[in-house]
N, C-alpha and C positions, 0 to 999 in steps of 0.2 A: 617522643611520639611524633611522627611526621605530620605535616599539615598539608592538605591538598592545596597546591599553588594556584589551581584554576579558580577556585571560588572562595578561598580562605576558610572553608569548613573542614572539620577533622576528616582525615582519611578513614577508610573502613576499619584498619587495624587500630587506629587511635580511638575510634568510636567505641569499638569492643572493649578497650582498655578502660576508658574513663567510666563506663557504666558499671563494670564489674569491680570497680575499685573503691585511701586517705593517709605523713609520718612524722611527727615531731618527736624529739626525745623527751624523757620524762621532765627534763628541765624547761619544757615549754612555758610553764607558768612564770618563769623568770622574764619572759618577753612581755608579759602582759603589763599595761600601765597598772599602778597600784590599785585604783579604784575598780578597774575590770577584773582584776585578779580576785579581789575580795568577793565580788559578785559571782564570779565563775566557779569558785571553789566551794561555795556554800553547800554543805552536806555532801561534799564530794569525796569519793574514795581517795586514799593517798596515792601519790605518783612518785615513784623512786627509780633511778636508773638500774637496769638490770646488772648483776655482777658478772664477772667474767669466768664463772665455773658452773658446773652442773648444780642446780638448786635442789637441795634436799629439804623437803617440807614433811611436817608431821603426817603420819598415817591418818587418813580422813575416813570417819565411820561411814559417810555417805557417798564415798567414791563409786561412781558408776551405778548407783542405786536407781531402780526403775521406779516409775510412777506407781505401778501395781504394788511394789514392795512398800513404798511409803504410805499408800492407801491403806493396805493391810495393817501396817504398823500403827497407824493412827486409830484404826478401828480396835486394835487389840490393847491400846494404851501404852505401847512401846514408845511411840513417837507422839508429839504434840505439834501444833503449828508454831507455838512459841519456841519449843526445842529445836525444831527444824531451822527456823528463821535465825536463831542464835548460832547454830552450827555453821550455816552458810555465811552469816556475817563474819564470823571468825575466819572461815576459809578465805573470804575476799581479803580480809585484813592481812592474812599470811601470804597468799599467792598473787593477788592482783598487783602489788608493787613490782612483780616481774612481767606481768602479762598486759597491764594497763587496759583491761577490757571494760571496767565499770567506771562510767564517767560521774556517777552519783548514786549514793545509797539513799533509800527512802527513810527519812528521819523518824517516820511513825511506824516503821516496820513492826517492831516488837509490840507496840500498842494494838495494831491491827491484828496481829497473830493471837494475842490474848482474846480479842473480841470474837475471832473465829473459833477458838477453843470453847469459849462460853456458849457460842451458838450451837456448835457440835453437841455439847453436853446437853443443852436444853431441847434442841429440835432435831438433832441428827445432821449429817452432812448435806450440803447442797448438791454434791456430786462428786466425781473422782478427783476433782482438782481442788477440793475444799481443803484450805490451809497449806497449799503447795506453793513454796517460794519460787517466783519466776522473774526473770529480768527481760526487760523490753528495750528496744532501740530508742535512742534519744531523738527521733523524729515522730514518735507516737504521743499525742498529747495526753497529759493527765492533769486534772484539775485538782491538784493537791499541793503539798509543799515542795515537790520536786520541779525542776525546770524542764522545758521541752525546747531544745535550741537547734537541732539538726547539727550539733557540734560547732555552731558559729557563735562568736562573740556578739554578733549583731542581734541576736535573740535572747541573750542574758538578760534576765530581769522580766521578760514578758510572761504573762500568765493566760494560758488558754481559758475560755469562758466556761468550758465543760470538758469532761472526758471524751477522747476519741471513742468511736464505737467499739474498737477492739479492747481498749482498756475497760470500758463499761461491761463488755461481755465477760472479760476475765473476772472482774469484780462480782458480777451476777453468778459466776460459776463458783465463787468462793476462793479463787486463786489469790495469792498474796503478791502484790507487785513489789518486789524487793528493791528494785532500783532501775537505773537507766544504763545502757551500755553505749560506749563510744562508737563512732562510725566514720566512715569517710564523709567529710564535711559536705553539707547539702546533698548527701547520698551520692557523692562523687560527680555531681553535675556542675563542675566549676571550671575545670582545666583538663586539657588533653595530656598534660604533664604530671598529673596528680600522682601521689603515692597512697595506695590503699591503707585505710586504717588511721589516717591522720586527720585531725580536726584542730582548728584554732583553739577551741575550748578544752579538748580532752587530750591533746597530744597524740602520740603514736601507740597503737595497739600492736602487740607482738603475737606471733603465732606460737602456741604453747608446746609444740613438739620440738621446735628450735627457735629460740627467742630472737635470733637475728634474721629469721625468715618472715616474710610478709603474710598476714592473715587473710589477705584479699578482702574484697569489699563488695558493697559498702557496709553490709551488716557484719563487719569484722569483729566488733565488740561482742555481739551476741553469739557469734560462732566460737570465739576464743573462750568466752565465759562458760557456755554450755560444756565445751570440750574439756575445759580445765576443772570441771565440777564446782563452779562458783554458784551454780543454781541447779534446780532440778530440770528445768526446761527454759527455752528462751524464744522470743519473737524477733524476727528480722522483717525487712521489707525488700522488695525487688522490683526494679524496672526492667533490667536485663542482666541477670547473673548475681544479683546482690544477695540472694538467699543461697542459691546452689553453689556459687563459686567459694564463699567462705566455708560453707559446710564441707565442700571437697577438701579444702585446705586444712580444716581442723577435724577431719575424721568423723563427721556428723551425718546424720539423716537431715536433709532439708526438703521441705514441701513448699514449692511456689504454686498456689492454687490457681484455678481458672479465674480470670479477672471477673469480679463480681460475686464470687463465692464468699469473700471477706470484705467488709466495708472499708473504704479509704477515708471516710469522714474523720476529720481531726488528725490526719497524718500529713506532715509536710510533704508536698507533692512534687513529682517530676511530670508524670504523664497520666491523664486520665484513661488513655487507651491501654497502658501496660502496667501500671502500678498495682501492687497488691502486698499485703502483710502475710506471713506464713510461719509455720513452726520450725524451730531449729533444735534438734534433740539428739540424744545418744542412741536411739532406737526407732525403728519404724513404729512400733506400738505406741510409744510415748508421743511421737510426732502426730500420730493419728488421733490420739486422745486430745491433744491440744487443738488440732484442727476442729474437732467436734465442738470445742467451747467457743471458738472465735467466728465460725461460719454463721452467716444469717443475714437476713433482709434488714435494710436500713433505708428509711425514707430520705435521709440525708445523702444517700449515694445511689443515684439512679441506676448505676450499673448493676447493683444487687437485684433489681427487678428480674434480670435474666436468669437468677439463680432459682426462681420459683420452680418447684418440682424437681430439683437437682440437689437440694441439701439433705445430707444423711444426718440423722440425729446422733448417731454414734458410728464414726468411721472405723473404730476398732473391730466392728463386726465383720470387716472385710479382711481381717488378718487371717491368712490361710497359708500354713507352711507347705501345702501341696499346690499352691496356686499356680506354679509354672507348668504343671502337667497339662499338656495339650495346648498351651498358649502359643501364639504365633508371634515371634519376636523379630523385628527388623533392625539390622545393624547399619547405622548410617555412617559408612566409611568416610564420606566427605568431612565429617566432624572428628575424624581421627587422622593418623598419619603424620602428626607433627612431632612425635617423640616415640622412638622404637621401644623404650622401656614401658611407656603407657600402653602401647599397642600390645605388648606381651601380656600385661595384666588383663587388658580387654579380651585377648584370646583365651586366657585361663577363665575369665568370667563366662565367656561363651561356652566353654566346656562344662562348666558347672551347671549352666542353665540347660544344656542338652541332657546332662545326667538326671536333672530334675524333671525330665519329660517335655521340655519346650521344643517346639519346632522352629528353628533359627533360620531366617532368610538373610543371607549375607552374600552381597550387599543389598541394602534397601534404600536406594538413593532418592533424595528430593532434588529434582533438577533446578529448583529455584533458590537453593541455598546460595548466599552472597549476592543475590540480585536485588534485595530490598534494604540493604544496609544504609545507603544514602537517604533513601526515603524515610527510614526510621529516624535518622539523625534530624532531618527536617520536622518530622512530626514532634519529636521530643522537645525541640527547641521552642516551637510554637506553643506546645501545651505546658511547658515549664513556666513561661512567662504568664500565660493565662491562669494556670492553677495557683502559682505561688502568690500572684497578686490577690486572688480570692482568699487564700489562706491567711495573708496578712491583714485583709480587711475583716476576716473573722476574728482575728486576735484583738483588733480595735485600738484604742488610743493608748493602752498600756504597753504597746510594743514601741520601740524606738525607731523602727524602720516600717514603712508602710507599703513599699513596692520594691520590685526587682531593681529598679533604677536606684532607689535609696540604699539597698544592700550593696550594690556595686560602689556607690559613693562611700559607704561605711568602710568597705574593704580598702579602698584607696586611702582613706584617712587613718586607718590602722593597719597599714601595709606590713609593718615590722612584725605585728602579731599574727595577722591573717594570711599574709602572702610572702613569708620568708623563703619558701622553696619553689612555689609555683603560682601562676597567675589566675585570672578569672575569664579567660577568652570565650569559653562557653557561655558564661552568663552575659557577656557583652553581645555575642552573637544572638542570643535568645532575646535580649532586650531590643535588638534591631528588627525582630520579627513583628509582623502585623497581627491583626485579630484572627480568630479561627475561622472566619468567613472568607479568608484569602483563598484564591483558587489554588496557589501553590501548596497550601496545607491540605486542602480537601483532596487534590490529586495525590499527594504523597500518602495520605491516610488510606485512600482507596487502593493504592498499589501495595501498601504493607499488608493489608487484609486479604487481598486477592493472592498475592505471592506467597504469603506465609500459611494461609489457611486453604482457600479453594484449590490452588494449584500447588500448594506445598504439603503440609501435614495431612490434610484430609485426602488429598488426591493420592498420595503415597500409600496411606494406610488402606484406602478403599481398593486401590489396584492390587495390592498384595494381600489383602484380607488380613491385616495386622491387628493385634491387641495392643501393641506398644512399639515405639521406636526407641532404640538404644544406642548410646555412644559414650565415650569417656566424658566425665563432666569437665575436666580440664587438666592442666599440667600440675606437677608437684610445686610447692611453694617456693618462690625465688627469694633471694636476700632482699631485705628492705633497702631501697636506694632512693634517698632524698633528692640526689642530684639529677638522676635520669628518669625517675618515675618507675612505673610498674613494668614487669616483664612477662606478660601473657604470651604464650606460645600457641595456646588452643583453647577452645571453650565450645560447649554444646548448648549454651543458654539461649542464643538469639531466636532460633525458630519458634520455640514455645513462648518466648517473651513477647515477640512482635505479634504473634497470633493471639496472645492473651489466653494461652492453653496451659494446662497443668504440667508440672515437671517436678519429678522426685529424684534426688541424689542419694546414694547409699555408699558407704566405704566399699571400695573394690580392691584394696591392697596398699602396700607401702613401697616407696622407692627411697633407699637410704634412710629409712625411719620416718619418711614423710608421707602422709596419707594422700591417696588419690581416690576419687569417687567415680561411680558409674551412674549414668542418667537413664531414667525411664520417663518418657514423655508421649503425649498422644492428644486425641481429640478433646474439645471442650467438654467439661463436666465428667471426665473420665477418671476422677480421683479414686473411686472405689476399685477399678481395675488396676490402676497404678499401684495403689497401696497393696493390693493382694500380690502383684508380681514382685514388688520391691521387698515385701516381707518374706516371701518364699526365697528369694535370692539371699537375703540376709541370714535367714535361718540355715540356708545351705553352706554358707561360707564363714560367717562370724568374724569379719575382718576387723571390726572395731576394737581398739585397745586405747587405754587412757594415755595422755601425754606425760612425758618425763621432766618437762622444762629444761631441756638441754640448752647450754649456751649457744651451741652451733650444731650443724649436722655432723653425725658421726659417719665418716666416709668409710669406715670399716664396716658399717652395717651392710647386711645383705641386700642387694637390689631386689 
């Protein structure tokens, strides 16, 4: 990935890549010093190298099962929380050695499931997620026997003082946190030459449709796990593309909410202006149900104050198969055009939306696209240093690193384990930044908000009276390449990411057996509208199909 020679900061293309993206082989554990390896692999799912043929796994009773089916099954007595947990744990044992999506399983999962079953019998369910096994990204803090490391050996052994707000919300809803998923280390904010899905602690996650392809990131493990049916649903986090991009690559529905709809408290941060957690699921209905559980006000995250009056108690009430009828849909052609095969799928999607009764405005261009890329990079570097130092202070004395500066030093001291393929130049550039009171930061933040919001998404939607903006989510998955890093050719994530606005991706079709997604994004707090439109498109097309764990792409597959 090229570096801008003018100021030493990542170029626009590089910046887009490192945000959306982490790859060590399954043998990465062999690189660890013995003491570190023992800590890193505690309660960890097994990691083995993928074989060189198509993987045939046993038929799975819960393959592609919906939350509604699981809920009804537990109500009828067909399923129990313990039974579901044991089935998913067995699925992880069988499939994850090929996919490497799960960095750690919850050692108390079965016991917790039994407790939830007893509670259901005594008091009834807490809600639709009661007893549902879920996997969450390894940058979301849990105050239990699992670790929260952001994939870094520097945080192995640290224990958060309490659950993140997201984890607490899940537990309140009765969900069972089955384990943690691998990710691009530090949510891919370490190097412009990184490979998505790789972390020093977890090794390389593989894309389940073709195991030599990249799952994208940084929520690569959550995407691969949900797609490969290792859990019912999953949680990822995004700064710019890290929910929607792996969802695109793994044939999932991903929802990046408006910043502030879901608390970031207790999540290893990059940016207070752009970070958010969100659902990754096999259907819009499941993603909407999960969003209902994690959305909420939190005194520990001031950004959630803006969500007052905007939080729906149940986002599934916006599921409307006829939701495209009469909708005004704007096609952002500036976010397409990088791959004729992807463009063909987009044209087919437009035809489907027209048949469903949508009024399509094509093109619906945002004149500011590309004009806030460098400002975004500046904002993220300042906020990463500030936010990470605050998170490490929250961890306290039980962490072996207490600042970004100490993480940089740790990586240098353990370079063979942490930096065998790419460096940490983004971290060193961030460390060189000053406080958030700096005029350069304040100017960059103002530029980002004005160009992405006022003169960007809001202006375009107001001018054309649109209900949503639409573009391809990204390109089909590329081969994992530890030497050269990621190979993004296009992405729709940046406008909504920089604005802090909502973005939903839904499967749009396949290229040589590889999934590609379509993005619906729009104004702040417009999740209800986007869910309605995304659900209507999903029900019109039904593109989702489960992965086959192929060794590589079948080039004989129809484009």
